[in-house]
N, C-alpha and C positions, 0 to 999 in steps of 0.2 A: 322423551324430553331431549332438548338440544343442549349440549354442553358448550362452553366457550370454545373448545378446541375443535368440536365437530361442526360448528356453524361455518358455512361457507361465506367469506366476505363478498360483498357486492362488487360488481365491476368498477363502480365509482370509487369504492374504498381502496381497491387494489391499485387503481390509477393514482390516487393520492399518495399511497404508500410508496409506489415505484418512483413517483415524482420527488417525494421527500428524500428517498435514498439517493437518487441521481443528482438532483440539484444541490443538496446539502454536501455531498461528497465532492462534487465539482468545485464548490466554493472552497472547501477545506484544502483540497489538493492543489488548487490554483495558488492559494497562499503558500503552501508547502513547496511547490515546485518553482515558483518565481525566485525563491531563495537559492535553490540549486542552480538555476541559470545565472543569477547574479554572482554566486560564488565562483562559477566557472569563468565569467567574463570580466567582472569589474571589482569584486570585493578584495582581491589581492592588492590592488592599487589603492582602493579607498580606505580600507581598514588596517592594512599591514604595509604602509609605505616605507617603513624603516628596514624591512627584510629584503633579501635578494629575491629574484624572480621565482626560483624553485621553492625556496622556503615560504614565500608568500602564498604560492599556490597550495602548498601542503597545509599551511595554517588555515587558509580559506576553506579547504575541504574538511579540515578538522572541525571547524565550527559547523559545517554542514552535517558532519557525523554526530555532533552533540545531540541533535534531535533524536537520533536513533538510540542513544544511550538513555534518553528520557522516555522513549516509547514503551519499554516494558513497564516502567513505573506508571505511565499513563494507562496502560492496559490493566494493571492491577487496580489502580484507584477508580477509574471509570468503569472497569468491569464490576467492581464491588457495587458501585452506584447502580449500574445497569441491572445487577442481579437482586439488589435489595430495594431500590427505589423505583426503577423502571428504565426501559430502553429509551423512551422518548426524552426523559430528563437528561440522560447522558448526551444525546444528540444535540440538545439545545445548549448545554454547558460547553461542550467541546467547540461548537461553532463560535460562541462568544469569546472564548479564550483565544482561539486561533485568530479571529478578526482583530482583537485588540493588539496582540503581539505583532501581527503583520504590519498594521498601520504605524506602530511605534518604530519598527525597523525603518520604514520609509521616512520617518522624521528624525532619525538618529544622526547626530553630527559625525563627521569622518575623523580618521586618525590624525590628520594634520591639525584639526581644530581642538580636540580634547585628549589627544594622546592615547595612553593605555586604556582610558575609560571607554573608548569607542569599541574596541574588540571585547572588552568585558561585558558591556551592555549588550552587544550583539550576541554573545554566547548565552546570556541570560534569556533574551527574547527568543533565541532559537530553541533553547531548552523548553520554554513555554509552548512553542509550536509543536515540539516533539510530544509533550504531554497531551496536547489536544488531539493530534493525529493518532496517538497511541490508543485513544478511546474511540476515535471516529470510525475507522474502517470496520472493526469488529462489531460495533454497535449497529452500524448501517447494514452490514451483511446479514446479521441475524434478525434485525428488525424486519427486513424484507422477507427473509427466509421463513420466519415464523408466520407470516401472513400467506405465503405462496402455496399453491397446490403442490403436493409432493412430487407429482410426475413431471412438473415443469419448474421445479425449484431452482435449478441452475440457471434457467433462462430468466426467471424473475430476479434472482439474486445478482444477475448481471448488472443491475442498476448502479450499485456503488462502484463496480469495476469500470463501467463506462464513465461514471462520474470522475474516477481517478484519471482515466485517459483524457477526458474532456478538460479536466483541470490543467493537465500538462499542455494540451492543445491551446487553451486560452492563454496560458502563461507564455508559451512560445510566440503566439501571434502578437501578444502585447509587446514583447521585447523586439519582435521584428518591426512592428510599426514605429516604435521609438527609434530603432536603429536606422530605418529608412528615412525618417523625417528629421533626424538630428545628426549633427556632426559628432565625431568621436569625442571631441572635447566637451561638447554640451551634454552628451549622454553620460560621460563619466562625472561631470560636474553636478548635474541634478536629474537628468533624464531617467536614470535607473530607478529613481524614487517613484516615478509615476505608477508602474505596475503595483507597487505595494500600497499606495494611497487609494488606488481604484478598488481595493478590497472592500472598502466601506459600502459601496453600492451592492456588491455581490453578497456580502454578509446580510444586508438588509433583506434582500430577496430570499435568501436561504432561511432566515429566521421566520419570515412570514409563512413560508411553506411548512416548515417543521412545527410551528406552533398550532397549525390547523389540523394535525393528525392525532389519532387516539393511540393509546398503548395497545400492544399486541394482546389478543385473547389468550395466547399461550402463556405469556408472562402473568396475566391476571390470574389464571387458574393456578399456576405454580406458586404465586405469592399467597394465594388463599390457603393452599396446602401447607406452605411453610409457616404461616401464621398459626394454623391449627396444630402443627407439630411443635411449635415454639423452638425451632432449631437454634442452637447456640453457636455452632461452628460457623466461621466466616466462609464465604464462597471459595476463597483462595485455599483455606485449609481443607475443605471438602475436595477441591480439585486435586490437590497433591496427595490426598489420602487414597483416592480412588483411581485417578487417571494420569499419574505422572508420566508413564511411558508414552501415552497418547500425546501429551504436551510436547515431549521431545521429538517424537516422530513427526508430528504435524509441523513443528518449527523447521525441522530438517527438510521436509518436503517442499517448503516455500523458498529455501535458500537459493535455488537455481534462478527462479524468475525474478526474485528481488535483486540479486547480484547482476544479472544480465540487464535488467531494467536500468539500474542506476549507472552501470558502466556504459551502457548503450546510449542512454538519454542525457547523462550528466557528464561523466568523465570524458567521453569521446568528444564532447563539445569543446572542452579545454584542450584535449589532445590534438584535435583537428586544427585549432587556431594557433596554439603555442608551439606544437611540434611539427605539424605538417604544413603550416602556412596558409590554410584556408581562411577566408574572411569570416568575421562574426556572422554576417547575414547569410553566407553560404551554409554555415553549420546550423544556424537556426532554421533555414529552409529544409535541410536534411532532416532535422528533428521533426519538423512539421509533417513531412511526408511519412516519416517513421511512425508517428503517432497514429496516422490514419491506418497504417498496416496493423498497428497494435489493436485498434478498435475492431478491425475485421477478424483478427486472431482471437480476440476475446469472445466475440459472438460465436465463432466456430467452436471454441472450447466449451462454451455453455451448451450448445446444441449436442455436441458429442458426449458431454458428461451426462445429459439427460437420456440420451439414446443408449450408450454403451456402458456407462458407469464412470465414477470419479477416478478410481485408481488407474484404469487403463488409459484414460485421457491425459491426466497429469503425468503419469509414468512415461507415456510416449513422448510428451513434450520435454521432460527432463532428459530422456535418452537422446533425443535429437540435439539437445543443447551440448551434450558431451562432444559430439562430432562437429557441431558448428563452431565450437570454441577454437578449433584449429584453422578455421577459415576466416573468422571475424577480423583479426588484426592484420593478416596478410592483405585482405581486401582494402582495409583502411590505409595501410602503408603504401598502397599503389600510387598514392598522390593524385588519383583521379577522383573528382568529387562525385561522379556517378557511382563508382565502386564503393566509395565511402557511404553513399546513400543505401546501397545494397547491404553493406555490413550492418548498418543501423536498422534498416527496415526488417530484414530477416530475423535479426535478434529480437526485435519487438513483436514480430508475429509469434515466435516461439513463446515469448513472455506472455502474450495475450492468451494463447491456448491454455497455458498453465494457470494464469490468473483467473480466467473465466470459469475454471473448474474450482478453484480454491474458495471462492465466496460461498459456494454451496457446501463444499466438503468440510471446512473447519467447523461451522456451527453444528453440523450433523454428528460430529465426533463426540460432543460433550453433552452431559445431562442438563436438563432445563434449568435446574436451580443454581448451577454455576456455569451456564453456557456462555454468558457474556465474559466472565473472567477467563474461562478456558480458551475461548476464541481469541481474546485480546492478548493473553499471555503468550500463547503459542505463536501467533502471527508476529508479535513484536519482538519475541526472541529471535525468530527467523529474520526479522528486519535488521537487527543488530549484526547478526552473522553475515547476512547476504547484502544488506543495503548500506551499512555504515562502514564496515571494515574494508571491503574491496576498493572503493574510491579513495580512501585515505592511504592505503598501502600501494596503490597502483603507481604513483609517481616514483617512490623509492625503488620499487621492483623494476620499473622500466629503466631507471638510471643504472641499476646494477646488472640487469640481465637482458635488457631490450624487450621487445614485444613478445618473445617466446616465453618469458617469465609470466607475462600477463595471460598468455594462452593457457599455460599450465594451471595457473590459479583458477581460471574460469572453468576449465575441464574438470578439475578436482571438485569444485563446488557443485557442479551439475551432477557428478557421480555420487556425491553424498546424498543429494536429493533422490536420485534413483533408488539407492539402497533403502532410504527411509520410506518411500512409497511402497516398496515390496512388503514391508512389515506392517503397513496400515491395513485396516479392514475396509471393505467396500461398504458404503453407506447409502447408495442409491435407493430411493424408495422409502427411506426412513420417515416415520411420522413423528415430527418434533414434539407434538403435544403429548405423546405417550412417554412420559419421563421414566427412565430406568430407575430401579429401586435404589441402587447405590452408585450407579454410573460405572460399574465395573465393565471390563472388556467383554467378559462372558455374556453379561446381560445385554450390552449394546449389540453384540453380534447376534444374539438370539432375536432381537427386535428386527434387525436387518433381514435375517433369514425368513421371518414371518412376512415382512412387508415386501421383499423384493425377490424372494426365491433363492436359488443357489448363489453362493458368493463367487467372486471373480475367479478364484482358484478352481471352481468346479465347472467353469464354462468350457 
């Protein structure tokens, strides 16, 4: 007899699943990243006109960081929904929440019009974006992963990773078009709102795709088992009862690429325009090129992860980042736009290799009955440490120590990720449908040994 987890999805079903993961994540992260670009380019003047230049930039990036504080909560809330109600339900809710918040930011009056209420409303809406994206990435990654064949899971799970990069690509292109077609005065007056309002169209497309897919067979089987056992503990309680260490290690393993991504794609945009004197369009063009390299790096990371394993691939990327940290800011500080492009592009290639591995690695670490919660909590904890804090503290660190302080910060974050990966178990070849009894490290490793042979340490 064929069980839900042993049945092989048809090619047509797999195409729909990959499309849902890619298109939906593209929409979500387009919404998320246009905020980052606007925070770097216009929000200091629009929403914090009473502050000085440095304070306004710091306040703007602080509102950007608010989303990262909301992301762990989003991971918990939507992880619970994903583990108890279903992965598909989570994907639909997160998209609606993100779309509404983004459009409302585009309609928000500025600080000169409504005073303190403008930044307060901005913070509230950014918090809503953080809740949505906190549930989005984990849900999309494990949704595709639970459908994918185990020998090509990293390649299939690349769909939400490429969606993230494409979302950044679309946001950059949108701001470039508005920048080239409008004067600076027009752009700051109302042109910055256009990318936010265009989200309506993208959300409509994403909702159409996601509503047309079915729940994963792995979740259906796990839900049936949970109903039969009448489990009373929440997924979050089960997660921290059985796999607390794995949550912390998984979060630490992602710190490198999250910090390098947001420093390279967001902070350097402001740094290049405000400190180095490059034009807005020059920095947006650099970002556009960097994103293309990021996509290439993500594909490379997924292929290597399926071929050689998750640990060795993400570990190599983290180790490379330690060395690259000492070259990134010297290249940027050269004052040459081409070398600035090299600084951003190489950073985003390294990010891509690690990120292309993470979408397969994180869901494989946790047991099915709390996999959505585990993936969401670990990823979003890493997002706070690697994505929120570095861009906020970068300005005061630069003011106090110059670019060497930033170099040291990035190298330390990458080194932390190296150490965390060393203590993670290899998960390549794991069958996600074969849920471990209690999710303990011993049982997870036993499954890996059966499915994929010797661990990385035995190679």
